N, CA and C atoms of all chains as a GROMACS GRO file, in nm:
protein
  651
    1LYS      N    1  16.322  23.343  12.370
    1LYS     CA    2  16.227  23.275  12.312
    1LYS      C    3  16.172  23.166  12.420
    2ASN      N    4  16.046  23.175  12.429
    2ASN     CA    5  15.971  23.096  12.546
    2ASN      C    6  15.973  22.944  12.507
    3GLU      N    7  16.023  22.867  12.608
    3GLU     CA    8  16.041  22.723  12.556
    3GLU      C    9  15.996  22.631  12.691
    4VAL      N   10  15.928  22.525  12.643
    4VAL     CA   11  15.921  22.436  12.756
    4VAL      C   12  15.905  22.277  12.686
    5GLU      N   13  16.011  22.220  12.808
    5GLU     CA   14  16.066  22.105  12.802
    5GLU      C   15  16.014  21.992  12.894
    6GLN      N   16  15.967  21.880  12.827
    6GLN     CA   17  15.881  21.803  12.920
    6GLN      C   18  15.958  21.658  12.911
    7SER      N   19  15.964  21.589  13.028
    7SER     CA   20  15.992  21.463  13.035
    7SER      C   21  15.927  21.364  13.149
    8PRO      N   22  15.941  21.233  13.119
    8PRO     CA   23  15.984  21.176  12.993
    8PRO      C   24  15.890  21.189  12.877
    9GLN      N   25  15.928  21.130  12.766
    9GLN     CA   26  15.854  21.139  12.655
    9GLN      C   27  15.731  21.001  12.652
   10ASN      N   28  15.805  20.900  12.722
   10ASN     CA   29  15.715  20.784  12.728
   10ASN      C   30  15.743  20.768  12.872
   11LEU      N   31  15.623  20.669  12.929
   11LEU     CA   32  15.618  20.636  13.065
   11LEU      C   33  15.544  20.496  13.058
   12THR      N   34  15.584  20.394  13.111
   12THR     CA   35  15.504  20.271  13.125
   12THR      C   36  15.491  20.240  13.276
   13ALA      N   37  15.387  20.216  13.352
   13ALA     CA   38  15.390  20.147  13.453
   13ALA      C   39  15.316  20.094  13.501
   14GLN      N   40  15.306  20.020  13.631
   14GLN     CA   41  15.204  19.909  13.657
   14GLN      C   42  15.106  19.969  13.738
   15GLU      N   43  14.971  19.904  13.724
   15GLU     CA   44  14.869  19.978  13.817
   15GLU      C   45  14.915  20.015  13.939
   16GLY      N   46  14.863  20.106  14.003
   16GLY     CA   47  14.913  20.123  14.146
   16GLY      C   48  15.016  20.207  14.161
   17GLU      N   49  15.096  20.231  14.054
   17GLU     CA   50  15.243  20.301  14.122
   17GLU      C   51  15.223  20.471  14.120
   18PHE      N   52  15.300  20.497  14.155
   18PHE     CA   53  15.293  20.674  14.167
   18PHE      C   54  15.393  20.697  14.045
   19ILE      N   55  15.299  20.807  13.974
   19ILE     CA   56  15.366  20.851  13.848
   19ILE      C   57  15.429  21.018  13.857
   20THR      N   58  15.516  21.067  13.820
   20THR     CA   59  15.552  21.175  13.784
   20THR      C   60  15.608  21.194  13.653
   21ILE      N   61  15.538  21.359  13.625
   21ILE     CA   62  15.586  21.367  13.491
   21ILE      C   63  15.644  21.523  13.496
   22ASN      N   64  15.758  21.566  13.444
   22ASN     CA   65  15.807  21.688  13.491
   22ASN      C   66  15.833  21.771  13.346
   23CYS      N   67  15.831  21.921  13.412
   23CYS     CA   68  15.808  22.039  13.287
   23CYS      C   69  15.875  22.138  13.325
   24SER      N   70  16.002  22.168  13.246
   24SER     CA   71  16.063  22.264  13.274
   24SER      C   72  16.052  22.391  13.161
   25TYR      N   73  16.047  22.534  13.209
   25TYR     CA   74  16.026  22.650  13.116
   25TYR      C   75  16.113  22.739  13.121
   26SER      N   76  16.102  22.828  13.043
   26SER     CA   77  16.203  22.946  13.029
   26SER      C   78  16.137  23.069  13.080
   27VAL      N   79  16.227  23.164  13.078
   27VAL     CA   80  16.179  23.291  13.124
   27VAL      C   81  16.060  23.338  13.016
   28GLY      N   82  15.980  23.407  13.066
   28GLY     CA   83  15.858  23.468  13.003
   28GLY      C   84  15.715  23.403  13.010
   29ILE      N   85  15.723  23.292  13.090
   29ILE     CA   86  15.622  23.227  13.124
   29ILE      C   87  15.579  23.237  13.248
   30SER      N   88  15.447  23.281  13.256
   30SER     CA   89  15.372  23.331  13.372
   30SER      C   90  15.278  23.232  13.421
   31ALA      N   91  15.232  23.114  13.378
   31ALA     CA   92  15.169  23.022  13.432
   31ALA      C   93  15.171  22.875  13.365
   32LEU      N   94  15.159  22.779  13.416
   32LEU     CA   95  15.186  22.651  13.363
   32LEU      C   96  15.054  22.569  13.343
   33HIS      N   97  15.002  22.525  13.227
   33HIS     CA   98  14.889  22.441  13.206
   33HIS      C   99  14.924  22.298  13.206
   34TRP      N  100  14.857  22.201  13.272
   34TRP     CA  101  14.861  22.061  13.244
   34TRP      C  102  14.753  22.010  13.186
   35LEU      N  103  14.740  21.960  13.050
   35LEU     CA  104  14.644  21.886  12.969
   35LEU      C  105  14.657  21.752  12.968
   36GLN      N  106  14.533  21.677  12.934
   36GLN     CA  107  14.540  21.541  12.909
   36GLN      C  108  14.469  21.516  12.773
   37GLN      N  109  14.508  21.410  12.715
   37GLN     CA  110  14.453  21.373  12.576
   37GLN      C  111  14.446  21.227  12.565
   38HIS      N  112  14.356  21.163  12.577
   38HIS     CA  113  14.332  21.017  12.554
   38HIS      C  114  14.332  20.983  12.393
   39PRO      N  115  14.381  20.872  12.380
   39PRO     CA  116  14.398  20.810  12.222
   39PRO      C  117  14.289  20.844  12.150
   40GLY      N  118  14.295  20.907  12.041
   40GLY     CA  119  14.200  20.961  11.936
   40GLY      C  120  14.088  21.059  12.018
   41GLY      N  121  14.128  21.150  12.120
   41GLY     CA  122  14.026  21.181  12.192
   41GLY      C  123  14.067  21.387  12.207
   42GLY      N  124  13.978  21.431  12.260
   42GLY     CA  125  14.011  21.579  12.278
   42GLY      C  126  14.110  21.592  12.371
   43ILE      N  127  14.119  21.704  12.407
   43ILE     CA  128  14.238  21.779  12.500
   43ILE      C  129  14.137  21.826  12.608
   44VAL      N  130  14.178  21.777  12.714
   44VAL     CA  131  14.112  21.843  12.859
   44VAL      C  132  14.237  21.918  12.927
   45SER      N  133  14.185  22.041  12.997
   45SER     CA  134  14.253  22.103  13.089
   45SER      C  135  14.238  22.042  13.206
   46LEU      N  136  14.346  22.023  13.296
   46LEU     CA  137  14.381  21.943  13.418
   46LEU      C  138  14.390  22.050  13.522
   47PHE      N  139  14.477  22.120  13.494
   47PHE     CA  140  14.530  22.238  13.600
   47PHE      C  141  14.594  22.369  13.543
   48MET      N  142  14.563  22.468  13.606
   48MET     CA  143  14.641  22.592  13.570
   48MET      C  144  14.716  22.621  13.686
   49LEU      N  145  14.853  22.634  13.680
   49LEU     CA  146  14.911  22.682  13.816
   49LEU      C  147  15.015  22.810  13.779
   50SER      N  148  14.988  22.897  13.886
   50SER     CA  149  15.086  23.011  13.863
   50SER      C  150  15.202  23.005  13.971
   51SER      N  151  15.141  22.926  14.092
   51SER     CA  152  15.247  22.906  14.208
   51SER      C  153  15.172  22.800  14.284
   52GLY      N  154  15.259  22.745  14.383
   52GLY     CA  155  15.212  22.643  14.473
   52GLY      C  156  15.173  22.505  14.416
   53LYS      N  157  15.062  22.464  14.442
   53LYS     CA  158  15.048  22.329  14.452
   53LYS      C  159  14.878  22.306  14.428
   54LYS      N  160  14.834  22.245  14.344
   54LYS     CA  161  14.696  22.218  14.310
   54LYS      C  162  14.650  22.068  14.338
   55LYS      N  163  14.549  22.001  14.368
   55LYS     CA  164  14.513  21.876  14.379
   55LYS      C  165  14.369  21.857  14.352
   56HIS      N  166  14.350  21.751  14.261
   56HIS     CA  167  14.200  21.729  14.203
   56HIS      C  168  14.213  21.560  14.215
   57GLY      N  169  14.147  21.509  14.306
   57GLY     CA  170  14.137  21.369  14.325
   57GLY      C  171  14.275  21.291  14.295
   58ARG      N  172  14.318  21.196  14.238
   58ARG     CA  173  14.444  21.141  14.240
   58ARG      C  174  14.571  21.233  14.165
   59LEU      N  175  14.523  21.346  14.131
   59LEU     CA  176  14.615  21.418  14.055
   59LEU      C  177  14.666  21.517  14.135
   60ILE      N  178  14.806  21.557  14.138
   60ILE     CA  179  14.864  21.683  14.190
   60ILE      C  180  14.960  21.718  14.094
   61ALA      N  181  14.950  21.854  14.106
   61ALA     CA  182  15.036  21.940  14.019
   61ALA      C  183  15.113  22.053  14.125
   62THR      N  184  15.235  22.088  14.118
   62THR     CA  185  15.325  22.152  14.185
   62THR      C  186  15.370  22.238  14.061
   63ILE      N  187  15.426  22.361  14.103
   63ILE     CA  188  15.503  22.446  14.049
   63ILE      C  189  15.617  22.528  14.129
   64ASN      N  190  15.731  22.528  14.082
   64ASN     CA  191  15.833  22.590  14.170
   64ASN      C  192  15.904  22.708  14.071
   65ILE      N  193  15.855  22.850  14.096
   65ILE     CA  194  15.896  22.965  14.024
   65ILE      C  195  16.016  22.989  13.993
   66GLN      N  196  16.126  22.976  14.115
   66GLN     CA  197  16.213  22.988  14.098
   66GLN      C  198  16.298  22.900  14.016
   67GLU      N  199  16.287  22.814  14.022
   67GLU     CA  200  16.346  22.688  13.951
   67GLU      C  201  16.286  22.677  13.803
   68LYS      N  202  16.149  22.746  13.783
   68LYS     CA  203  16.094  22.742  13.643
   68LYS      C  204  16.081  22.590  13.597
   69HIS      N  205  16.012  22.492  13.705
   69HIS     CA  206  15.988  22.386  13.709
   69HIS      C  207  15.830  22.304  13.772
   70SER      N  208  15.772  22.264  13.690
   70SER     CA  209  15.638  22.180  13.722
   70SER      C  210  15.660  22.014  13.763
   71SER      N  211  15.550  21.996  13.795
   71SER     CA  212  15.555  21.820  13.800
   71SER      C  213  15.422  21.814  13.848
   72LEU      N  214  15.369  21.706  13.732
   72LEU     CA  215  15.218  21.633  13.758
   72LEU      C  216  15.270  21.483  13.814
   73HIS      N  217  15.148  21.491  13.906
   73HIS     CA  218  15.163  21.362  13.967
   73HIS      C  219  15.025  21.290  13.993
   74ILE      N  220  15.067  21.160  13.969
   74ILE     CA  221  14.946  21.060  13.967
   74ILE      C  222  14.965  20.977  14.078
   75THR      N  223  14.863  20.959  14.183
   75THR     CA  224  14.881  20.857  14.272
   75THR      C  225  14.794  20.762  14.264
   76ALA      N  226  14.822  20.608  14.317
   76ALA     CA  227  14.742  20.521  14.261
   76ALA      C  228  14.719  20.485  14.119
   77SER      N  229  14.794  20.489  14.035
   77SER     CA  230  14.774  20.495  13.907
   77SER      C  231  14.680  20.385  13.863
   78HIS      N  232  14.606  20.428  13.756
   78HIS     CA  233  14.499  20.315  13.704
   78HIS      C  234  14.520  20.320  13.558
   79PRO      N  235  14.483  20.206  13.481
   79PRO     CA  236  14.472  20.192  13.348
   79PRO      C  237  14.386  20.300  13.261
   80ARG      N  238  14.296  20.360  13.335
   80ARG     CA  239  14.201  20.487  13.273
   80ARG      C  240  14.304  20.616  13.273
   81ASP      N  241  14.434  20.616  13.352
   81ASP     CA  242  14.502  20.693  13.337
   81ASP      C  243  14.593  20.727  13.197
   82SER      N  244  14.574  20.623  13.131
   82SER     CA  245  14.651  20.618  13.030
   82SER      C  246  14.639  20.723  12.936
   83ALA      N  247  14.705  20.816  12.891
   83ALA     CA  248  14.674  20.937  12.781
   83ALA      C  249  14.826  20.994  12.773
   84VAL      N  250  14.785  21.083  12.689
   84VAL     CA  251  14.914  21.172  12.678
   84VAL      C  252  14.909  21.312  12.762
   85TYR      N  253  14.985  21.331  12.815
   85TYR     CA  254  14.997  21.453  12.920
   85TYR      C  255  15.073  21.550  12.849
   86ILE      N  256  15.036  21.696  12.860
   86ILE     CA  257  15.097  21.765  12.794
   86ILE      C  258  15.102  21.910  12.894
   87CYS      N  259  15.221  21.971  12.929
   87CYS     CA  260  15.244  22.087  12.984
   87CYS      C  261  15.259  22.201  12.875
   88ALA      N  262  15.171  22.306  12.912
   88ALA     CA  263  15.186  22.424  12.831
   88ALA      C  264  15.209  22.540  12.910
   89GLY      N  265  15.302  22.629  12.900
   89GLY     CA  266  15.352  22.755  12.940
   89GLY      C  267  15.272  22.860  12.915
   90GLN      N  268  15.211  22.952  12.963
   90GLN     CA  269  15.157  23.081  12.901
   90GLN      C  270  15.236  23.207  12.918
   91GLY      N  271  15.271  23.225  12.793
   91GLY     CA  272  15.336  23.344  12.733
   91GLY      C  273  15.266  23.448  12.748
   92ALA      N  274  15.311  23.564  12.663
   92ALA     CA  275  15.219  23.699  12.695
   92ALA      C  276  15.113  23.690  12.616
   93GLN      N  277  15.126  23.625  12.505
   93GLN     CA  278  14.991  23.601  12.406
   93GLN      C  279  14.948  23.474  12.376
   94LYS      N  280  15.039  23.397  12.388
   94LYS     CA  281  15.035  23.240  12.332
   94LYS      C  282  15.090  23.147  12.431
   95LEU      N  283  15.014  23.024  12.423
   95LEU     CA  284  15.072  22.909  12.476
   95LEU      C  285  15.187  22.833  12.433
   96VAL      N  286  15.276  22.790  12.494
   96VAL     CA  287  15.404  22.726  12.442
   96VAL      C  288  15.391  22.589  12.518
   97PHE      N  289  15.358  22.500  12.404
   97PHE     CA  290  15.375  22.343  12.444
   97PHE      C  291  15.469  22.274  12.451
   98GLY      N  292  15.482  22.182  12.556
   98GLY     CA  293  15.590  22.082  12.570
   98GLY      C  294  15.534  21.973  12.462
   99GLN      N  295  15.637  21.865  12.432
   99GLN     CA  296  15.594  21.750  12.328
   99GLN      C  297  15.512  21.673  12.394
  100GLY      N  298  15.508  21.644  12.510
  100GLY     CA  299  15.400  21.563  12.569
  100GLY      C  300  15.461  21.437  12.638
  101THR      N  301  15.394  21.358  12.717
  101THR     CA  302  15.441  21.239  12.775
  101THR      C  303  15.326  21.142  12.764
  102ARG      N  304  15.362  21.049  12.680
  102ARG     CA  305  15.271  20.931  12.671
  102ARG      C  306  15.280  20.817  12.781
  103LEU      N  307  15.165  20.819  12.854
  103LEU     CA  308  15.169  20.734  12.986
  103LEU      C  309  15.087  20.629  12.961
  104THR      N  310  15.136  20.512  12.993
  104THR     CA  311  15.051  20.364  12.990
  104THR      C  312  15.075  20.304  13.103
  105ILE      N  313  14.943  20.299  13.165
  105ILE     CA  314  14.937  20.183  13.274
  105ILE      C  315  14.888  20.055  13.262
  106ASN      N  316  14.978  19.966  13.303
  106ASN     CA  317  14.932  19.820  13.285
  106ASN      C  318  14.831  19.765  13.409
  107PRO      N  319  14.738  19.682  13.364
  107PRO     CA  320  14.670  19.626  13.480
  107PRO      C  321  14.772  19.538  13.554
  108ASN      N  322  12.551  22.563  12.866
  108ASN     CA  323  12.688  22.611  12.828
  108ASN      C  324  12.770  22.531  12.768
  109ALA      N  325  12.771  22.514  12.626
  109ALA     CA  326  12.840  22.404  12.561
  109ALA      C  327  12.975  22.404  12.528
  110GLY      N  328  13.068  22.519  12.587
  110GLY     CA  329  13.206  22.536  12.590
  110GLY      C  330  13.245  22.549  12.464
  111VAL      N  331  13.349  22.496  12.384
  111VAL     CA  332  13.394  22.525  12.255
  111VAL      C  333  13.335  22.382  12.160
  112THR      N  334  13.287  22.466  12.082
  112THR     CA  335  13.190  22.365  11.975
  112THR      C  336  13.294  22.380  11.871
  113GLN      N  337  13.331  22.258  11.787
  113GLN     CA  338  13.449  22.266  11.668
  113GLN      C  339  13.354  22.192  11.569
  114THR      N  340  13.349  22.213  11.446
  114THR     CA  341  13.295  22.085  11.348
  114THR      C  342  13.376  22.156  11.202
  115PRO      N  343  13.371  22.028  11.135
  115PRO     CA  344  13.318  21.888  11.153
  115PRO      C  345  13.444  21.824  11.230
  116LYS      N  346  13.407  21.704  11.260
  116LYS     CA  347  13.475  21.595  11.322
  116LYS      C  348  13.578  21.540  11.250
  117PHE      N  349  13.555  21.529  11.131
  117PHE     CA  350  13.618  21.464  11.018
  117PHE      C  351  13.600  21.525  10.894
  118GLN      N  352  13.698  21.502  10.788
  118GLN     CA  353  13.681  21.576  10.668
  118GLN      C  354  13.774  21.527  10.572
  119VAL      N  355  13.765  21.482  10.454
  119VAL     CA  356  13.824  21.440  10.369
  119VAL      C  357  13.818  21.549  10.251
  120LEU      N  358  13.939  21.610  10.190
  120LEU     CA  359  13.942  21.714  10.085
  120LEU      C  360  14.027  21.647   9.962
  121LYS      N  361  14.011  21.705   9.883
  121LYS     CA  362  14.078  21.678   9.753
  121LYS      C  363  14.181  21.778   9.758
  122THR      N  364  14.328  21.769   9.684
  122THR     CA  365  14.420  21.896   9.670
  122THR      C  366  14.349  21.994   9.617
  123GLY      N  367  14.385  22.124   9.646
  123GLY     CA  368  14.306  22.226   9.592
  123GLY      C  369  14.170  22.261   9.637
  124GLN      N  370  14.099  22.182   9.698
  124GLN     CA  371  13.968  22.249   9.756
  124GLN      C  372  13.991  22.334   9.852
  125SER      N  373  13.903  22.404   9.904
  125SER     CA  374  13.908  22.512  10.019
  125SER      C  375  13.781  22.448  10.093
  126MET      N  376  13.794  22.514  10.239
  126MET     CA  377  13.691  22.441  10.350
  126MET      C  378  13.716  22.548  10.444
  127THR      N  379  13.631  22.532  10.534
  127THR     CA  380  13.622  22.620  10.656
  127THR      C  381  13.606  22.543  10.770
  128LEU      N  382  13.683  22.522  10.881
  128LEU     CA  383  13.656  22.472  10.994
  128LEU      C  384  13.584  22.571  11.093
  129GLN      N  385  13.483  22.526  11.156
  129GLN     CA  386  13.412  22.631  11.238
  129GLN      C  387  13.453  22.600  11.375
  130CYS      N  388  13.442  22.728  11.475
  130CYS     CA  389  13.479  22.728  11.617
  130CYS      C  390  13.413  22.825  11.668
  131ALA      N  391  13.317  22.778  11.767
  131ALA     CA  392  13.225  22.881  11.842
  131ALA      C  393  13.215  22.837  12.003
  132GLN      N  394  13.232  22.944  12.071
  132GLN     CA  395  13.238  22.934  12.214
  132GLN      C  396  13.150  23.013  12.301
  133ASP      N  397  13.080  22.975  12.394
  133ASP     CA  398  12.974  23.047  12.446
  133ASP      C  399  13.015  23.092  12.611
  134MET      N  400  13.157  23.125  12.612
  134MET     CA  401  13.212  23.152  12.762
  134MET      C  402  13.237  23.284  12.763
  135ASN      N  403  13.231  23.364  12.645
  135ASN     CA  404  13.237  23.510  12.622
  135ASN      C  405  13.388  23.534  12.675
  136HIS      N  406  13.500  23.435  12.627
  136HIS     CA  407  13.627  23.427  12.618
  136HIS      C  408  13.681  23.520  12.482
  137GLU      N  409  13.801  23.612  12.553
  137GLU     CA  410  13.832  23.689  12.424
  137GLU      C  411  13.940  23.618  12.380
  138TYR      N  412  13.990  23.541  12.420
  138TYR     CA  413  14.134  23.480  12.364
  138TYR      C  414  14.098  23.372  12.288
  139MET      N  415  14.107  23.343  12.160
  139MET     CA  416  14.068  23.225  12.070
  139MET      C  417  14.177  23.200  11.985
  140SER      N  418  14.203  23.036  11.968
  140SER     CA  419  14.331  23.020  11.896
  140SER      C  420  14.325  22.853  11.828
  141TRP      N  421  14.394  22.845  11.709
  141TRP     CA  422  14.377  22.736  11.645
  141TRP      C  423  14.515  22.689  11.625
  142TYR      N  424  14.516  22.541  11.643
  142TYR     CA  425  14.637  22.450  11.636
  142TYR      C  426  14.626  22.342  11.547
  143ARG      N  427  14.731  22.307  11.508
  143ARG     CA  428  14.718  22.165  11.444
  143ARG      C  429  14.825  22.066  11.514
  144GLN      N  430  14.784  21.941  11.510
  144GLN     CA  431  14.870  21.839  11.610
  144GLN      C  432  14.898  21.739  11.513
  145ASP      N  433  15.022  21.737  11.515
  145ASP     CA  434  15.112  21.604  11.414
  145ASP      C  435  15.205  21.524  11.475
  146PRO      N  436  15.205  21.407  11.433
  146PRO     CA  437  15.295  21.313  11.514
  146PRO      C  438  15.423  21.358  11.542
  147GLY      N  439  15.475  21.364  11.667
  147GLY     CA  440  15.584  21.392  11.710
  147GLY      C  441  15.639  21.516  11.707
  148MET      N  442  15.537  21.618  11.670
  148MET     CA  443  15.534  21.760  11.665
  148MET      C  444  15.476  21.850  11.754
  149GLY      N  445  15.385  21.792  11.840
  149GLY     CA  446  15.304  21.863  11.917
  149GLY      C  447  15.233  21.935  11.897
  150LEU      N  448  15.173  22.030  11.959
  150LEU     CA  449  15.076  22.145  11.925
  150LEU      C  450  15.130  22.249  11.868
  151ARG      N  451  15.095  22.291  11.758
  151ARG     CA  452  15.149  22.426  11.668
  151ARG      C  453  15.054  22.527  11.665
  152LEU      N  454  15.069  22.648  11.676
  152LEU     CA  455  14.992  22.746  11.674
  152LEU      C  456  14.974  22.809  11.521
  153ILE      N  457  14.869  22.799  11.492
  153ILE     CA  458  14.800  22.848  11.369
  153ILE      C  459  14.807  23.004  11.337
  154HIS      N  460  14.665  23.019  11.391
  154HIS     CA  461  14.631  23.178  11.420
  154HIS      C  462  14.574  23.205  11.548
  155TYR      N  463  14.574  23.333  11.617
  155TYR     CA  464  14.512  23.326  11.715
  155TYR      C  465  14.433  23.484  11.722
  156SER      N  466  14.353  23.494  11.827
  156SER     CA  467  14.259  23.632  11.821
  156SER      C  468  14.265  23.664  11.970
  157VAL      N  469  14.278  23.790  12.022
  157VAL     CA  470  14.271  23.833  12.133
  157VAL      C  471  14.141  23.919  12.160
  158GLY      N  472  14.051  23.903  12.052
  158GLY     CA  473  13.923  23.983  12.072
  158GLY      C  474  13.880  24.009  11.944
  159ALA      N  475  13.752  24.005  11.927
  159ALA     CA  476  13.671  24.048  11.811
  159ALA      C  477  13.724  24.165  11.712
  160GLY      N  478  13.771  24.147  11.599
  160GLY     CA  479  13.817  24.205  11.493
  160GLY      C  480  13.973  24.216  11.511
  161ILE      N  481  14.020  24.153  11.587
  161ILE     CA  482  14.186  24.118  11.603
  161ILE      C  483  14.219  23.983  11.603
  162THR      N  484  14.332  23.968  11.510
  162THR     CA  485  14.395  23.835  11.470
  162THR      C  486  14.539  23.854  11.442
  163ASP      N  487  14.585  23.744  11.490
  163ASP     CA  488  14.753  23.755  11.449
  163ASP      C  489  14.788  23.610  11.416
  164GLN      N  490  14.901  23.589  11.345
  164GLN     CA  491  14.964  23.466  11.287
  164GLN      C  492  15.048  23.410  11.410
  165GLY      N  493  15.038  23.273  11.393
  165GLY     CA  494  15.121  23.178  11.489
  165GLY      C  495  15.248  23.115  11.444
  166GLU      N  496  15.280  22.999  11.474
  166GLU     CA  497  15.394  22.962  11.425
  166GLU      C  498  15.369  22.931  11.282
  167VAL      N  499  15.275  22.854  11.243
  167VAL     CA  500  15.235  22.786  11.107
  167VAL      C  501  15.123  22.817  11.001
  168PRO      N  502  15.117  22.985  10.995
  168PRO     CA  503  14.998  23.031  10.919
  168PRO      C  504  14.971  23.017  10.792
  169ASN      N  505  15.102  22.985  10.713
  169ASN     CA  506  15.082  22.961  10.581
  169ASN      C  507  14.978  22.855  10.518
  170GLY      N  508  14.897  22.926  10.420
  170GLY     CA  509  14.772  22.841  10.371
  170GLY      C  510  14.635  22.850  10.454
  171TYR      N  511  14.656  22.905  10.565
  171TYR     CA  512  14.510  22.937  10.652
  171TYR      C  513  14.485  23.075  10.662
  172ASN      N  514  14.363  23.113  10.657
  172ASN     CA  515  14.297  23.241  10.708
  172ASN      C  516  14.196  23.235  10.821
  173VAL      N  517  14.221  23.354  10.909
  173VAL     CA  518  14.109  23.313  11.008
  173VAL      C  519  14.038  23.473  11.005
  174SER      N  520  13.929  23.491  11.086
  174SER     CA  521  13.866  23.643  11.087
  174SER      C  522  13.788  23.608  11.233
  175ARG      N  523  13.756  23.723  11.280
  175ARG     CA  524  13.694  23.717  11.414
  175ARG      C  525  13.588  23.837  11.422
  176SER      N  526  13.516  23.818  11.351
  176SER     CA  527  13.394  23.916  11.326
  176SER      C  528  13.300  23.931  11.491
  177THR      N  529  13.307  23.841  11.557
  177THR     CA  530  13.232  23.808  11.668
  177THR      C  531  13.325  23.746  11.792
  178THR      N  532  13.287  23.804  11.920
  178THR     CA  533  13.358  23.729  12.024
  178THR      C  534  13.339  23.532  12.029
  179GLU      N  535  13.223  23.532  11.978
  179GLU     CA  536  13.185  23.380  11.975
  179GLU      C  537  13.265  23.284  11.888
  180ASP      N  538  13.270  23.340  11.758
  180ASP     CA  539  13.316  23.253  11.638
  180ASP      C  540  13.458  23.299  11.612
  181PHE      N  541  13.502  23.169  11.564
  181PHE     CA  542  13.659  23.219  11.503
  181PHE      C  543  13.691  23.122  11.406
  182PRO      N  544  13.641  23.131  11.265
  182PRO     CA  545  13.657  23.012  11.188
  182PRO      C  546  13.774  23.007  11.104
  183LEU      N  547  13.843  22.892  11.080
  183LEU     CA  548  13.972  22.872  11.019
  183LEU      C  549  13.946  22.822  10.850
  184ARG      N  550  14.002  22.895  10.775
  184ARG     CA  551  13.984  22.887  10.642
  184ARG      C  552  14.109  22.800  10.564
  185LEU      N  553  14.103  22.705  10.522
  185LEU     CA  554  14.209  22.649  10.399
  185LEU      C  555  14.163  22.681  10.276
  186LEU      N  556  14.267  22.765  10.236
  186LEU     CA  557  14.249  22.843  10.108
  186LEU      C  558  14.243  22.727  10.002
  187SER      N  559  14.355  22.667   9.974
  187SER     CA  560  14.368  22.526   9.869
  187SER      C  561  14.435  22.435   9.920
  188ALA      N  562  14.359  22.352   9.974
  188ALA     CA  563  14.404  22.246  10.071
  188ALA      C  564  14.530  22.183   9.990
  189ALA      N  565  14.644  22.114  10.067
  189ALA     CA  566  14.733  22.069  10.020
  189ALA      C  567  14.789  21.936  10.088
  190PRO      N  568  14.837  21.827  10.050
  190PRO     CA  569  14.845  21.714  10.157
  190PRO      C  570  14.920  21.725  10.274
  191SER      N  571  15.018  21.843  10.287
  191SER     CA  572  15.088  21.876  10.410
  191SER      C  573  14.976  21.913  10.505
  192GLN      N  574  14.857  21.957  10.480
  192GLN     CA  575  14.769  21.996  10.586
  192GLN      C  576  14.680  21.905  10.633
  193THR      N  577  14.707  21.786  10.576
  193THR     CA  578  14.653  21.635  10.665
  193THR      C  579  14.700  21.649  10.820
  194SER      N  580  14.621  21.659  10.885
  194SER     CA  581  14.656  21.694  11.062
  194SER      C  582  14.529  21.662  11.128
  195VAL      N  583  14.560  21.685  11.261
  195VAL     CA  584  14.427  21.693  11.351
  195VAL      C  585  14.426  21.837  11.383
  196TYR      N  586  14.338  21.909  11.376
  196TYR     CA  587  14.306  22.077  11.396
  196TYR      C  588  14.216  22.089  11.541
  197PHE      N  589  14.266  22.181  11.627
  197PHE     CA  590  14.208  22.217  11.743
  197PHE      C  591  14.175  22.352  11.766
  198CYS      N  592  14.064  22.409  11.794
  198CYS     CA  593  14.020  22.526  11.844
  198CYS      C  594  14.035  22.538  11.975
  199ALA      N  595  14.063  22.650  12.024
  199ALA     CA  596  14.070  22.665  12.171
  199ALA      C  597  14.011  22.803  12.227
  200SER      N  598  13.986  22.829  12.345
  200SER     CA  599  13.956  22.936  12.396
  200SER      C  600  14.001  22.953  12.555
  201ARG      N  601  14.035  23.067  12.593
  201ARG     CA  602  14.072  23.109  12.736
  201ARG      C  603  14.037  23.256  12.780
  202ARG      N  604  14.019  23.261  12.922
  202ARG     CA  605  14.032  23.404  12.940
  202ARG      C  606  14.121  23.422  13.042
  203GLN      N  607  14.087  23.366  13.194
  203GLN     CA  608  14.199  23.368  13.286
  203GLN      C  609  14.157  23.220  13.327
  204GLY      N  610  14.285  23.142  13.387
  204GLY     CA  611  14.256  23.019  13.413
  204GLY      C  612  14.289  22.911  13.330
  205ALA      N  613  14.154  22.833  13.313
  205ALA     CA  614  14.182  22.690  13.221
  205ALA      C  615  14.166  22.752  13.085
  206VAL      N  616  14.228  22.661  13.011
  206VAL     CA  617  14.197  22.690  12.853
  206VAL      C  618  14.098  22.549  12.814
  207PHE      N  619  14.004  22.598  12.719
  207PHE     CA  620  13.926  22.490  12.674
  207PHE      C  621  13.943  22.478  12.504
  208PHE      N  622  13.952  22.305  12.478
  208PHE     CA  623  13.976  22.289  12.370
  208PHE      C  624  13.843  22.248  12.316
  209GLY      N  625  13.814  22.260  12.173
  209GLY     CA  626  13.720  22.172  12.085
  209GLY      C  627  13.763  22.039  12.086
  210GLN      N  628  13.670  21.970  12.033
  210GLN     CA  629  13.696  21.828  11.991
  210GLN      C  630  13.772  21.785  11.912
  211GLY      N  631  13.826  21.841  11.831
  211GLY     CA  632  13.916  21.833  11.730
  211GLY      C  633  13.875  21.792  11.585
  212THR      N  634  13.935  21.830  11.476
  212THR     CA  635  13.875  21.794  11.346
  212THR      C  636  14.020  21.725  11.273
  213ARG      N  637  13.982  21.613  11.248
  213ARG     CA  638  14.099  21.507  11.160
  213ARG      C  639  14.047  21.554  11.022
  214LEU      N  640  14.153  21.601  10.956
  214LEU     CA  641  14.154  21.642  10.821
  214LEU      C  642  14.245  21.562  10.738
  215THR      N  643  14.212  21.493  10.636
  215THR     CA  644  14.304  21.429  10.551
  215THR      C  645  14.259  21.496  10.415
  216VAL      N  646  14.378  21.523  10.351
  216VAL     CA  647  14.370  21.597  10.213
  216VAL      C  648  14.439  21.486  10.141
  217VAL      N  649  14.389  21.442  10.028
  217VAL     CA  650  14.426  21.357   9.938
  217VAL      C  651  14.477  21.414   9.783
   0.00000   0.00000   0.00000
């Protein structure tokens, strides 16, 4: 069964801190999506990774295929980064979602 | 290019009523899907489609029907609404690479 485990479930930090959210996945997942959902808002795709590392602005996503592990990093965090971050594994036909990490950045 | 358009944004139904949530995409994506999002449960797959004329069940299909007569449209029908179907619903499409979500529908069944 495809599974995706995400940690931590909740994370509170001060503005400017470096943030890391982790995602582990099982056999059968060929790629990993990182998604962002602001309170009461829609879901936006940040990255899709099947290998290596991707960077967009202050966001960096990495994946280690051998260890079946991915991380999302936020540098110089800002209150507007406060959101739920969701990793989703791409199975043969379906996405398998982690439970999400609720990130709060305090000014 | 509008992406994924999902309507309505909000809906209140009485128990036993039926309704259709609309989802349309203009990116020529073959894969479309419907999810519900409940507190503490994450996103759960209701139904999905890998192309026009092809649909399949996800994790929580009971009480919902779908059809895919065109590549663009993938409506979700609630046959007889129940309070347990109170949730936020998202439609999504993808081809290769990124997945695109609709804006979501907050449905309350009273």
